[in-house]
C-alpha positions in Angstrom: 0.1 0.3 -0.2 1.2 3.3 -0.8 2.8 5.2 2.1 0.4 7.9 3.0 -2.7 6.5 1.6 -5.6 6.5 4.1 -8.4 4.0 2.8 -11.9 4.9 3.8 -13.7 1.6 3.0 -11.4 -1.9 3.4 -12.6 -5.5 2.6 -11.3 -7.5 4.7 -11.0 -11.8 3.9 -12.8 -12.6 7.5 -12.3 -16.0 9.5 -13.5 -15.3 12.8 -10.1 -16.6 14.3 -7.8 -15.1 16.1 -5.8 -13.1 13.5 -8.9 -11.2 12.0 -10.5 -10.8 14.8 -7.4 -8.1 15.7 -7.3 -7.1 12.0 -11.0 -5.3 12.3 -10.6 -3.0 15.3 -6.6 -2.7 13.9 -7.5 -1.1 10.5 -10.7 0.7 12.2 -8.3 2.2 15.0 -5.4 3.0 12.5 -7.0 4.0 9.6 -10.7 5.5 10.8 -11.7 3.5 7.9 -14.9 1.0 7.5 -14.6 -2.5 7.5 -16.3 -5.1 5.2 -15.3 -8.5 6.5 -15.6 -10.9 3.7 -17.0 -14.6 4.7 -15.9 -17.2 2.3 -18.2 -20.6 2.8 -15.7 -23.0 1.3 -17.1 -25.9 3.2 -15.2 -25.3 6.3 -18.3 -26.7 8.5 -21.0 -25.1 10.4 -18.8 -24.8 13.7 -16.7 -22.3 12.0 -19.5 -20.2 10.5 -21.5 -20.1 13.4 -22.4 -17.0 14.9 -19.7 -15.4 12.6 -21.3 -12.6 11.0 -22.5 -11.1 15.0 -18.8 -11.9 15.6 -17.2 -9.2 12.6 -19.9 -6.9 13.8 -18.6 -7.0 17.7 -15.1 -6.7 16.4 -16.0 -3.3 14.7 -16.9 -4.2 11.3 -19.6 -2.3 9.5 -20.8 -5.0 7.5 -20.1 -8.8 7.5 -21.0 -10.5 3.8 -21.1 -14.1 4.1 -20.6 -15.7 0.3 -21.8 -19.8 -0.2 -18.9 -20.7 -2.3 -19.1 -24.2 -2.1 -20.4 -25.6 -5.1 -18.1 -23.4 -7.1 -15.2 -24.4 -5.3 -15.8 -27.7 -6.3 -16.7 -27.3 -9.9 -14.4 -24.4 -10.8 -11.4 -24.9 -8.7 -11.2 -28.5 -6.8 -12.7 -30.9 -9.4 -10.8 -29.1 -12.3 -7.6 -29.8 -10.4 -8.5 -33.0 -9.7 -8.9 -33.8 -13.5 -5.1 -32.5 -14.5 -3.8 -34.8 -11.7 -2.1 -31.8 -9.7 -0.3 -33.1 -6.8 2.6 -30.8 -5.0 6.0 -32.5 -4.1 4.5 -36.0 -4.9 1.9 -35.8 -2.1 0.4 -32.5 -1.0 -3.0 -32.0 -3.1 -3.4 -28.6 -2.6 -6.4 -28.6 -0.2 -5.6 -24.7 1.1 -3.7 -23.6 -2.5 -6.9 -24.5 -4.2 -9.4 -22.5 -1.9 -7.3 -19.5 -2.3 -8.2 -17.9 -5.6 -11.9 -18.4 -5.0 -11.5 -16.5 -1.8 -9.9 -14.0 -2.7 -12.3 -13.5 -5.8 -15.2 -13.3 -3.7 -13.5 -10.9 -1.7 -12.7 -8.7 -4.7 -16.2 -8.6 -6.0 -17.8 -7.7 -2.6 -15.5 -4.9 -2.5 -16.7 -3.8 -5.9 -20.0 -3.9 -5.2 -19.5 -1.9 -1.5 -17.4 0.6 -3.3 -14.2 -0.2 -0.8 -11.0 1.7 -2.0 -8.5 -1.1 -0.1 -8.3 -4.7 0.6 -6.9 -6.4 3.3 -6.2 -10.0 4.8 -5.0 -12.1 7.5 -1.8 -13.8 6.1 1.5 -14.0 7.8 4.9 -12.6 5.9 6.8 -15.9 6.0 3.5 -18.0 4.2 2.5 -18.8 0.7 -0.8 -17.5 1.6 0.2 -13.9 1.2 1.2 -14.5 -2.4 -1.7 -16.2 -3.3 -4.0 -13.7 -2.0 -2.4 -10.4 -3.5 -1.4 -12.8 -6.9 -5.7 -12.8 -7.1 -5.7 -9.0 -6.0 -3.3 -7.8 -8.7 -5.3 -10.6 -11.6 -8.8 -8.9 -10.7 -8.3 -5.4 -9.1 -4.8 -3.7 -9.6 -6.2 -0.7 -8.6 -7.2 -1.0 -5.2 -4.4 -0.7 -2.8 -3.6 -3.9 -0.1 -3.2 -3.8 3.5 -1.0 -6.4 5.0 -1.2 -6.1 8.9 1.1 -9.1 9.7 3.8 -7.2 7.8 3.1 -4.2 9.5 1.3 -3.7 13.1 3.2 -4.6 16.7 1.6 -7.6 17.4 4.2 -10.7 16.8 2.5 -13.2 19.4 -0.9 -14.9 20.1 -0.7 -13.7 23.5 -0.1 -10.4 22.6 -3.2 -10.6 20.2 -5.0 -12.0 22.8 -4.3 -9.0 25.2 -5.2 -6.6 22.0 -8.7 -8.3 22.6 -9.2 -8.1 26.0 -8.4 -4.9 26.5 -11.1 -3.8 23.8 -13.6 -6.3 24.9 -14.1 -8.1 22.0 -14.6 -11.7 22.6 -12.6 -14.5 20.8 -12.9 -18.0 21.2 -8.8 -18.6 20.5 -6.3 -19.3 23.5 -2.7 -19.0 24.6 -2.8 -22.6 25.0 -3.6 -23.5 20.9 -1.5 -26.3 19.8 -1.8 -26.6 16.1 -2.5 -24.2 13.2 -5.5 -25.2 11.2 -6.9 -24.6 7.8 -10.1 -26.4 7.0 -12.4 -26.9 3.7 -14.7 -29.1 1.7 -11.6 -30.9 0.0 -9.0 -30.9 3.0 -7.8 -29.8 6.4 -4.5 -29.1 7.1 -2.5 -29.0 10.5 0.8 -26.9 11.2 2.7 -26.1 14.3 3.1 -27.9 17.8 5.1 -31.1 17.8 5.0 -30.9 14.0 7.4 -28.1 13.8 10.1 -31.1 14.7 10.1 -33.6 11.4 12.0 -36.4 13.6 8.2 -36.2 15.7 5.3 -38.4 14.5 2.2 -36.7 14.1 0.3 -37.3 17.5 -2.7 -39.0 17.3 -4.9 -35.6 18.8 -3.8 -33.9 15.0 -5.9 -35.5 13.2 -10.0 -34.6 12.8 -11.2 -36.2 9.5 -9.3 -39.5 9.8 -9.3 -42.5 12.0 -6.3 -44.4 12.7 -5.9 -46.6 9.9 -4.6 -49.5 12.5 -7.9 -49.2 13.9 -9.9 -48.9 10.7 -12.3 -51.4 10.2 -11.1 -55.1 9.2 -13.6 -55.7 6.5 -12.4 -52.6 4.4 -15.4 -51.2 1.8 -15.5 -50.5 -1.8 -17.4 -47.5 -3.5 -17.8 -47.1 -7.1 -17.8 -43.6 -8.6 -19.4 -42.6 -11.9 -17.6 -40.1 -14.4 -18.7 -37.8 -16.8 -15.7 -36.0 -19.1 -13.5 -36.5 -15.6 -16.3 -35.0 -13.3 -17.8 -37.4 -10.6 -21.4 -37.5 -11.0 -22.5 -40.5 -9.1 -21.9 -43.0 -5.9 -22.9 -46.1 -6.2 -25.2 -45.4 -8.9 -26.8 -43.1 -7.0 -26.5 -39.8 -8.7 -25.4 -36.4 -6.6 -24.5 -33.1 -7.3 -21.0 -32.0 -6.4 -20.6 -31.1 -2.8 -22.9 -34.2 -1.7 -20.5 -36.0 -3.8 -17.5 -35.1 -1.9 -18.9 -34.9 1.7 -19.8 -38.5 1.5 -16.7 -39.4 0.0 -15.0 -37.9 2.9 -17.2 -39.6 5.2 -16.6 -43.0 3.9 -12.8 -42.3 3.4 -12.5 -40.9 7.0 -13.7 -44.1 8.4 -11.3 -46.3 6.5 -8.4 -43.7 7.2 -8.3 -42.7 3.9 -6.2 -39.2 3.0 -3.4 -38.9 5.5 -0.5 -37.3 4.4 2.6 -36.2 6.5 4.9 -33.8 4.7 8.0 -31.4 4.9 7.2 -29.3 1.8 9.1 -26.1 -0.3 7.3 -23.2 1.0 7.3 -20.4 -2.4 9.0 -18.2 0.2 11.9 -20.2 0.2 12.1 -21.9 3.9 10.8 -25.5 4.1 7.7 -26.3 5.9 6.5 -29.4 8.2 2.6 -29.9 7.7 0.0 -32.6 8.2 -3.0 -32.9 5.7 -6.1 -35.0 5.8 -7.7 -35.3 2.1 -9.9 -38.7 2.4 -12.2 -37.5 0.0 -9.6 -36.1 -2.6 -7.4 -39.1 -2.3 -10.7 -41.7 -3.3 -11.2 -39.3 -6.3 -7.7 -39.1 -7.6 -7.5 -42.6 -7.5 -10.3 -43.3 -9.5 -9.7 -40.9 -11.9 -6.4 -42.5 -12.4 -8.1 -46.0 -13.2 -10.1 -44.3 -15.5 -7.3 -42.5 -17.4 -6.1 -45.9 -17.7 -8.4 -47.3 -19.9 -9.5 -43.9 -21.9 -6.3 -42.1 -22.5 -3.3 -43.3 -25.4 0.0 -43.4 -24.0 1.0 -40.2 -25.6 -1.7 -38.0 -24.1 -1.4 -39.7 -20.5 2.2 -38.6 -20.6 1.4 -35.4 -21.8 -1.2 -34.8 -18.9 1.3 -36.2 -16.5 3.8 -33.7 -17.4 0.9 -31.0 -17.6 -0.2 -31.9 -14.3 3.6 -30.8 -12.6 2.9 -27.4 -14.4 -0.7 -27.4 -13.1 0.4 -28.3 -9.4 2.8 -25.3 -9.2 0.4 -23.1 -10.4 -2.6 -23.9 -7.8 0.5 -23.6 -5.2 2.1 -20.5 -6.0 -1.6 -18.9 -5.9 -1.2 -18.1 -10.2 -4.8 -19.3 -11.0 -6.1 -16.3 -13.5 -3.3 -16.6 -15.7 -3.4 -17.0 -19.8 -1.1 -19.8 -19.3 -3.6 -21.9 -16.4 -6.7 -21.2 -18.7 -4.6 -22.3 -21.7 -3.4 -25.4 -19.7 -7.4 -26.3 -18.3 -8.8 -25.9 -22.3 -6.2 -28.8 -23.3 -6.6 -31.0 -20.5 -10.5 -30.6 -20.5 -10.4 -31.5 -24.2 -8.3 -34.5 -23.1 -10.8 -35.4 -20.2 -14.0 -35.1 -23.1 -13.2 -39.5 -23.0 -13.1 -40.0 -19.3 -17.0 -41.5 -19.2 -17.5 -44.8 -17.0 -17.3 -45.8 -13.3 -14.5 -46.8 -11.3 -14.7 -49.3 -8.3 -12.4 -48.5 -5.7 -11.2 -50.5 -2.5 -10.8 -48.6 0.9 -8.7 -50.5 3.4 -6.9 -49.6 6.5 -5.4 -45.8 5.2 -5.5 -47.0 1.1 -7.5 -46.3 -1.5 -7.0 -48.8 -4.7 -8.6 -48.9 -7.7 -10.0 -52.4 -8.1 -12.3 -52.1 -11.1 -12.9 -49.7 -13.9 -15.2 -50.0 -17.4 -15.9 -46.7 -19.8 -17.5 -46.8 -23.2 -14.3 -44.9 -24.5 -12.1 -47.9 -23.2 -9.4 -48.0 -25.3 -8.6 -52.1 -23.9 -9.2 -55.0 -26.4 -9.7 -58.2 -24.7 -9.0 -59.6 -28.0 -5.8 -58.0 -28.5 -4.4 -58.3 -24.6 -5.0 -61.6 -24.2 -2.9 -64.5 -23.4 -5.0 -67.1 -24.6 -5.7 -67.7 -28.2 -6.5 -65.2 -30.7 -7.2 -64.4 -34.2 -6.4 -60.3 -34.3 -2.7 -60.3 -33.3 0.4 -61.7 -35.4 3.0 -62.2 -33.0 5.4 -63.1 -36.1 5.2 -58.9 -36.8 6.6 -58.0 -33.7 10.2 -59.1 -34.7 10.1 -56.3 -37.4 8.9 -54.0 -35.0 11.5 -54.9 -32.6 14.4 -54.5 -35.3 13.3 -51.0 -36.6 12.9 -49.6 -32.3 16.1 -50.7 -31.8 18.1 -49.3 -34.8 19.5 -46.8 -33.3 21.1 -48.9 -30.6 22.5 -51.5 -33.0 24.6 -48.8 -35.0 25.7 -47.5 -31.9 26.9 -51.0 -30.8 28.2 -51.8 -34.1 30.3 -48.7 -34.1 31.8 -49.2 -30.4 32.7 -53.0 -31.5 34.4 -51.5 -34.6 36.1 -48.7 -33.0 34.8 -46.3 -35.6 31.5 -45.3 -37.4 30.2 -48.3 -39.6 30.1 -47.4 -43.5 26.8 -49.0 -43.8 24.0 -50.6 -41.7 24.7 -54.3 -43.4 25.0 -55.5 -39.9 21.4 -54.1 -39.2 19.9 -56.5 -41.7 19.8 -59.9 -42.3 22.7 -61.6 -44.7 22.0 -62.2 -48.3 24.0 -63.9 -51.2 24.0 -60.9 -53.7 24.3 -57.3 -53.0 20.5 -55.5 -53.8 20.7 -54.7 -57.4 20.8 -51.0 -57.8 17.3 -49.3 -58.7 17.4 -45.9 -61.1 15.7 -43.1 -60.0 
């Protein structure tokens, strides 16, 4: 934000937690401005949203706008990300990352509708989220200055913030004894801090909230069948459902069987490493099912291209550069490829694992007549010899060169010997 700018009305991404509960009165006191609190419902649960409007007003906000983004979050962001197969550093299913662009977009929409002249967020100066929010702000409302209190205020600890609220008689459910920093939405829940800051220590069992200990999961296991249309899930066990119901159902079933736990030391965008524990039961099942469908419907080159795009797309999501021409272009390509991803996949859930047990599709490229180990009438195995000789030709030439110590004058050693030279043909 410019040095001498004084905002009149600020749009704040508000969660009701300790940080944003302090930010509202801090903005009012520092700038004498109005604060419009923007609450994004991305499926974090009713406990976090209960009474949040009243809390924002009691903290000093002029208005609190609650946006139900659950369906848009899945249909426009999380499910497309799943179709690309994006996973960051091989493990992280990008639950926090993928929610930031839609939250920031909603915040900008409210800011423009309410005539705000500045934007604010509660992200710290150490994390990735500050980049994700402010990149989206730059893409959608580059004319609005951004106020990042954590980078300029003097409140540097939980104790200081709790005292700040206590002096102003502002209620907050947070306490100085809070162990973990958590972020929840419909796709996942993340856990950081406390014992997790020591990468040698295993995550304590009190970390986990969505999933049971896999060792204590039901011995019988379970199977769930997902139906897809163009890569998007449409039904579970033959029952059509909307996107929110599908993911809620998968989260519940996966959680019972301990599916979706990840313990990861990752490379943050700002340069440092951090250790986090993530729970993504529904997303884990969904990605496994999509992989099973791809095995049937994608040819080798398309599958390998999709895998390459997944790495790039995961980085885009992690860094928060969603609203860019590159992301849009990559998605158009993936969407075209995924138009064949129709069908059903049966996933076996057992003590923390999700494994494809069966798959079928009207667009399957698998042909049992060609693949069978039994007798067939469609494949002549003698054709393989010529293919192998041509496929290995560069290697044969190199081996002949190395054996003779010089480059071969011809490739006679690659062909079957003949009694006489082949006749020259006039051209």
